[in-house]
C-alpha angles and dihedrals in degrees: 000000000000106000118191119255120237090267095046139268125329104222131197118207112206109199122032101193127114097309096032090059088060089057090052091055094047096042089055089062099045114104093210093060114089100175137009122211120191127214125189137133091229112078093195090063092048094049093047094052092042089057093051102040140034105268127171096206142321138224138192091229137031099237099073091045097056097079090058099053144053097206139032133207113204112206100154129117111301094249089067099045097093100048094043095046091046092051091050096047094045086056089055098256127141111239137209112190123196117234126313099046089205138346091243137033089239090057091049091051090050090055093048091050092048092051092052092048093048094043093232135130118260117190137173119226101243100174100213104025093104097031109128091220092054092047090051090050090051089051091052091049092051090048091051090233093137096061123232113353118213121207117197112218108238128195109276093219091060097117095040098059133067118278090245088059088043091056090051088050092049090052085068093054093095092054093043091047090054091047091049091048092049090051087053092046095252092129097145092052091043094056090055098051130093135175141205136170143198134185130220140190106242120146096008117048094194095060142026106258103164128065124189117195128180128206112185143161122245092238100031145057118291120246115226124207131181127210121197124200 
């Protein structure tokens, strides 16, 4: 198992694209990180980040980097998460995988099993799970200090359909919110709410993969929500 050195962990970052570059910035500020090793198939990305941040070394593939680190961050396309994380854990390295952990439940189970067998830590990069503000909000919710919370029933197939269909579904949020409120005896609030939605091309140019929908009150500020596919 990859034990930290006296000065901290040596960490390899696999994937230096848009999201991987954020990890480079943050890892350079973490006291428990002694060295940072970059891994990416594109040398231009590696050279660019190496010029901007303190980097020990960089490689075009993960294999050669493993002997130099105790932990690995996987920030590559989802289709590569399972093989890269498996290779790292089988080499005794702790692994943090960006969302999603794996493209399939079978892949996710394989990673969990591999982590247990290797005796290493496997984590998923949930951005706000350890955010103090989010934890405080959860505390307020549990203490019922925010009053009555209203949950609008959304279509369960939301993440299984195309974003165009998703947008159409979100256009119904206002109506469904009112229905949900009426079922919970919030008729006055229900009558004041409205909803609208729009979709955008964000990460994938060939398809709409982001949906923004707004549920607002006639005499109050709108509430904006984003759905990612």
